[in-house]
C-alpha positions as CSV (number, residue, x, y, z in Angstrom):
1,M,88.5,80.3,25.9
2,T,85.4,80.4,28.0
3,G,81.7,81.0,27.2
4,S,78.3,80.6,28.8
5,A,77.4,77.1,29.9
6,P,75.6,75.0,27.4
7,P,71.8,74.7,27.9
8,A,70.3,71.6,29.3
9,P,69.6,69.1,26.5
10,D,66.0,68.8,25.3
11,A,63.9,65.6,25.1
12,A,65.5,64.4,21.9
13,S,69.0,64.9,23.2
14,A,70.6,62.3,25.4
15,T,74.2,62.1,26.5
16,V,75.8,58.8,25.7
17,P,77.8,57.4,28.6
18,L,80.8,55.2,27.9
19,D,81.8,52.2,29.9
20,D,84.6,49.7,29.3
21,F,82.5,48.0,26.6
22,G,81.6,51.0,24.6
23,P,78.6,53.4,24.6
24,A,75.4,52.5,26.2
25,S,72.3,52.2,23.9
26,I,70.9,55.4,22.6
27,A,67.2,56.1,23.3
28,P,64.7,57.0,22.0
29,P,65.2,55.2,18.7
30,W,66.9,57.2,15.9
31,R,64.4,58.2,13.2
32,H,66.9,58.4,10.2
33,R,68.2,55.5,8.2
34,S,70.8,57.7,6.4
35,L,72.5,61.0,7.0
36,L,72.2,63.0,3.8
37,T,72.0,66.6,4.9
38,A,72.6,68.7,7.9
39,A,69.2,70.4,7.3
40,E,67.3,67.2,8.1
41,L,68.6,67.1,11.7
42,S,66.4,68.7,14.4
43,R,68.1,70.7,17.2
44,G,67.6,67.8,19.6
45,E,69.1,65.3,17.1
46,A,72.1,67.4,16.5
47,L,72.7,67.9,20.2
48,R,72.4,64.1,20.7
49,L,75.1,63.5,18.1
50,L,77.3,66.2,19.6
51,D,76.8,64.8,23.1
52,A,77.7,61.3,21.9
53,A,80.8,62.7,20.2
54,E,81.9,64.1,23.6
55,S,82.2,60.5,24.9
56,F,84.0,59.3,21.8
57,F,86.3,62.3,22.0
58,E,87.6,60.8,25.3
59,V,88.0,57.4,23.7
60,S,90.4,59.0,21.1
61,R,92.5,60.4,23.9
62,R,93.0,57.1,25.7
63,S,96.2,55.0,25.4
64,V,94.0,52.3,23.8
65,R,91.8,54.1,21.4
66,K,89.3,51.3,20.6
67,V,85.9,50.1,22.0
68,P,84.0,47.0,20.8
69,A,80.8,48.9,20.2
70,L,80.4,47.9,16.6
71,R,82.3,44.7,16.4
72,G,81.1,42.6,13.5
73,K,79.7,45.6,11.6
74,T,81.1,46.6,8.2
75,L,81.8,50.1,6.9
76,L,82.4,50.9,3.2
77,N,84.1,54.2,2.4
78,V,83.4,54.9,-1.2
79,F,85.2,58.0,-2.4
80,F,84.9,59.3,-5.9
81,E,86.7,62.5,-5.0
82,A,90.1,63.1,-3.4
83,S,90.0,63.4,0.4
84,T,92.5,63.5,3.3
85,R,90.6,64.5,6.4
86,T,87.1,63.0,5.7
87,R,88.2,59.6,4.4
88,T,90.9,59.1,7.0
89,S,88.7,60.2,9.9
90,F,85.9,57.9,8.8
91,E,88.3,55.0,8.6
92,L,89.8,55.7,12.0
93,A,86.3,56.2,13.4
94,G,85.2,52.8,12.1
95,K,88.3,51.1,13.4
96,R,88.1,52.7,16.8
97,L,84.5,51.3,17.0
98,S,85.9,47.8,16.0
99,M,84.2,47.8,12.6
100,D,85.6,46.1,9.6
101,V,86.5,49.0,7.2
102,V,86.9,48.7,3.5
103,N,88.0,51.7,1.4
104,L,87.2,52.1,-2.3
105,S,88.3,55.0,-4.5
106,G,86.6,56.0,-7.7
107,S,89.9,55.5,-9.6
108,S,90.0,51.9,-8.5
109,S,86.3,51.1,-9.0
110,S,84.7,49.7,-12.1
111,T,83.1,53.1,-12.9
112,T,86.4,53.6,-14.8
113,K,85.3,50.8,-17.1
114,G,81.9,52.2,-17.7
115,E,79.9,50.8,-14.8
116,T,77.2,53.2,-13.5
117,L,77.3,54.6,-10.0
118,L,74.1,52.7,-9.2
119,D,75.4,49.4,-10.5
120,T,78.6,49.9,-8.4
121,I,76.4,50.6,-5.3
122,K,74.2,47.6,-6.0
123,T,77.3,45.4,-6.3
124,L,78.6,46.6,-2.9
125,E,75.1,46.2,-1.4
126,A,75.1,42.6,-2.3
127,M,78.2,42.2,0.0
128,R,75.9,43.2,2.9
129,P,77.7,46.2,4.4
130,D,76.1,47.9,7.4
131,L,76.9,51.5,6.4
132,V,78.3,53.2,3.3
133,V,80.0,56.5,3.4
134,I,80.0,58.1,-0.1
135,R,81.7,61.1,-1.5
136,H,80.9,62.1,-5.1
137,A,81.3,65.2,-7.4
138,A,77.6,65.2,-8.3
139,S,75.3,67.1,-6.1
140,G,72.5,64.8,-4.9
141,A,74.6,61.6,-5.4
142,A,74.2,60.5,-1.8
143,E,70.4,60.9,-1.9
144,Y,70.2,59.1,-5.2
145,V,72.2,56.1,-3.8
146,A,70.1,56.1,-0.6
147,R,66.8,56.2,-2.5
148,S,67.8,53.7,-5.3
149,S,69.3,51.0,-3.0
150,G,68.8,49.4,0.4
151,V,72.0,50.6,1.9
152,A,72.2,53.1,4.8
153,V,74.2,56.0,3.5
154,I,76.4,58.7,5.2
155,N,77.0,61.6,2.9
156,G,80.7,62.4,2.9
157,G,80.2,65.3,0.6
158,D,78.2,65.5,-2.6
159,G,79.3,68.1,-5.2
160,T,78.4,71.6,-4.0
161,H,75.4,70.4,-2.1
162,E,76.1,69.2,1.5
163,H,78.7,67.8,3.9
164,P,76.8,67.1,7.1
165,T,79.5,65.5,9.2
166,Q,81.8,68.5,8.5
167,A,79.1,70.8,9.9
168,L,78.7,68.5,12.9
169,L,82.4,68.6,13.7
170,D,82.5,72.3,13.2
171,A,79.6,72.7,15.7
172,F,81.4,70.4,18.1
173,T,84.6,72.4,17.9
174,I,82.8,75.7,18.4
175,R,81.0,74.2,21.4
176,K,84.3,73.0,22.9
177,H,85.7,76.5,22.7
178,K,82.7,78.7,23.4
179,G,80.5,76.5,25.6
180,A,77.4,76.9,23.5
181,L,76.3,78.0,20.0
182,E,73.2,80.0,20.9
183,G,73.7,83.7,20.2
184,L,77.1,83.4,18.6
185,T,77.9,85.2,15.3
186,V,79.7,82.9,12.8
187,A,81.2,84.5,9.7
188,I,81.7,82.0,6.8
189,C,83.9,83.6,4.2
190,G,85.3,82.6,0.8
191,D,84.0,80.6,-2.1
192,I,80.4,80.2,-0.9
193,L,79.1,79.3,-4.4
194,H,80.9,76.0,-4.6
195,S,81.0,75.2,-0.9
196,R,79.0,72.2,0.5
197,V,80.5,73.1,3.9
198,A,79.0,76.6,3.8
199,R,75.5,75.1,3.1
200,S,75.7,72.5,5.7
201,N,77.0,74.9,8.3
202,A,74.4,77.5,7.5
203,A,71.7,74.9,8.2
204,L,73.1,73.3,11.3
205,L,74.5,76.3,13.0
206,S,71.2,78.2,12.5
207,T,69.3,75.2,13.9
208,L,71.6,75.4,17.0
209,G,70.9,79.1,17.5
210,A,73.9,80.8,15.9
211,R,73.7,83.8,13.6
212,V,75.4,83.0,10.3
213,R,77.0,85.5,7.9
214,F,78.2,84.7,4.4
215,A,81.0,86.8,2.8
216,A,82.2,86.4,-0.8
217,P,82.8,88.4,-4.0
218,H,79.6,88.6,-6.0
219,T,80.8,86.0,-8.4
220,L,81.3,83.5,-5.6
221,L,77.9,84.0,-3.9
222,P,75.0,81.6,-4.8
223,P,71.9,83.4,-6.1
224,H,69.4,84.2,-3.4
225,A,71.7,83.0,-0.6
226,E,69.4,84.8,1.9
227,V,67.0,81.9,1.6
228,L,69.4,79.9,3.7
229,G,68.7,82.2,6.6
230,V,72.0,84.0,6.6
231,E,73.3,87.5,6.3
232,V,75.0,88.1,3.0
233,H,78.0,90.4,2.4
234,D,80.1,91.0,-0.7
235,R,82.9,92.4,1.4
236,L,84.9,90.7,4.0
237,E,85.2,93.5,6.6
238,P,81.5,93.9,7.5
239,A,81.1,90.1,8.0
240,L,84.1,90.0,10.4
241,E,82.9,92.9,12.6
242,G,82.1,91.5,16.1
243,A,82.2,87.8,14.9
244,D,82.7,85.1,17.5
245,V,83.8,82.6,14.9
246,V,85.5,83.2,11.6
247,M,85.4,80.2,9.1
248,M,87.5,80.6,6.0
249,L,86.9,78.6,2.8
250,R,89.3,78.0,-0.1
251,V,88.6,78.9,-3.7
252,Q,87.6,75.6,-5.2
253,R,89.6,75.9,-8.5
254,E,88.7,72.4,-9.5
255,R,85.0,73.5,-9.7
256,L,85.5,76.8,-11.5
257,S,84.3,76.6,-15.1
258,G,84.5,80.3,-16.0
259,V,86.1,83.6,-15.0
260,F,85.1,84.1,-11.4
261,L,88.1,86.1,-10.2
262,P,90.7,88.4,-11.8
263,T,93.6,86.7,-10.1
264,M,94.4,84.7,-7.0
265,R,96.6,87.6,-5.9
266,E,93.7,90.0,-6.2
267,Y,91.4,87.7,-4.3
268,S,93.9,87.4,-1.5
269,R,94.3,91.1,-1.3
270,T,90.5,91.7,-0.9
271,F,89.3,88.5,0.8
272,G,92.3,87.0,2.5
273,L,92.2,86.8,6.3
274,S,95.1,88.7,7.7
275,K,95.9,89.5,11.3
276,A,94.7,93.0,10.7
277,R,91.4,91.9,9.3
278,L,91.0,89.4,12.1
279,A,91.2,92.3,14.6
280,L,87.7,93.3,13.4
281,A,86.3,90.2,15.0
282,K,85.9,89.8,18.8
283,P,89.2,89.6,20.7
284,D,88.4,86.0,21.6
285,A,87.2,84.9,18.2
286,I,88.3,81.5,17.0
287,V,89.5,80.9,13.4
288,M,88.4,77.8,11.5
289,H,89.0,76.2,8.1
290,P,87.6,72.9,6.9
291,G,90.7,72.2,4.8
292,P,92.6,71.9,2.6
293,M,94.0,75.4,3.1
294,N,95.5,77.5,0.4
295,R,98.0,79.4,2.6
296,G,98.6,82.9,1.6
297,V,95.4,83.0,-0.5
298,E,92.3,82.9,1.8
299,I,94.2,82.8,5.0
300,S,97.7,84.1,6.0
301,P,100.1,81.6,7.6
302,E,100.3,83.8,10.8
303,V,96.6,83.5,11.3
304,A,96.4,79.8,10.3
305,D,99.1,79.0,12.8
306,G,98.2,81.7,15.4
307,A,96.7,81.5,18.9
308,Q,93.2,82.0,17.7
309,S,93.3,79.1,15.2
310,V,91.4,75.9,16.1
311,I,91.9,74.3,12.7
312,L,93.7,71.2,14.0
313,D,91.1,70.9,16.8
314,Q,88.5,70.5,13.9
315,V,90.6,67.7,12.6
316,E,90.7,65.9,16.0
317,A,86.9,66.5,16.4
318,G,86.3,64.9,13.1
319,V,87.1,61.4,14.4
320,A,85.0,61.7,17.5
321,V,82.0,63.1,15.6
322,R,82.2,60.5,12.9
323,M,82.4,57.8,15.6
324,A,79.2,59.2,17.0
325,V,77.5,59.2,13.6
326,L,78.6,55.7,12.7
327,Y,77.5,54.4,16.1
328,T,74.1,56.1,16.0
329,Y,73.2,55.1,12.4
330,A,74.5,51.5,12.9
331,A,72.3,51.2,15.9
332,E,69.4,52.3,13.8
333,Q,70.1,49.5,11.3
334,A,70.2,47.0,14.2
335,G,66.8,48.2,15.4
């Protein structure tokens, strides 16, 4: 698919060239110690990360998918919630940058013995890691760890709050297919109430010039969602009309603590993305999903596997984008 050419990067955006020894130094100096939210990134900073990811994307397609850019650096992946895509792509990203990577799950940590999250992090901090990626069920956990310790933190998803690297990889995927984000209409549909992905994307995509729409049943919309700078719909069809990008979200049943929906069948009937509903979007619209998918609930198999789907492109982009994030934030620690 084609689109208008991306605009020239602004002063804060700098393409990161790669040579045989890894990326060249990024300048000017990066102003963030940790990546906690997508909202904290300026347009220039977001573009800088996306431009760096373009170079790392090429690394991931080489026969030898490794550069020595962060040799001698240590990455800790600390995941208190289940993850396939985020944890694996951070691990691959670290290893492709030649980092030493250690994975720790909540079920194997001493929190199961009564240790607090902060004591766990302080213990890990004493081992001198360079970066810590954390995923936790509590909203605000990543910020709490960053403020209460000396470690540099990458938020891998905190409760229903934010998932900044997912928003970055989604923006990267959209840019790959559309050429630019300015002026695009992005419909984010499904369980908005419990979605950290929706919040991060609303912030980042708006910063990059896209028009964002939310669509969900009333019971799955956060109160005052308009303050996020998005259009809000309680029906799927109006949100899809003329959309350039359709992003579907699953119903997060693990976070439901009441009666939000009559049945999953009813939800699929009224909010599932079928081929007929997709026809309301632009003919060249792309279909996205952060995963995991509930096939036959929020998205039909024929759409998920169809020609307009870029879901697996998102997965591939995740490694390159997280390489860019690790490299950029590790460079900040070195500075």
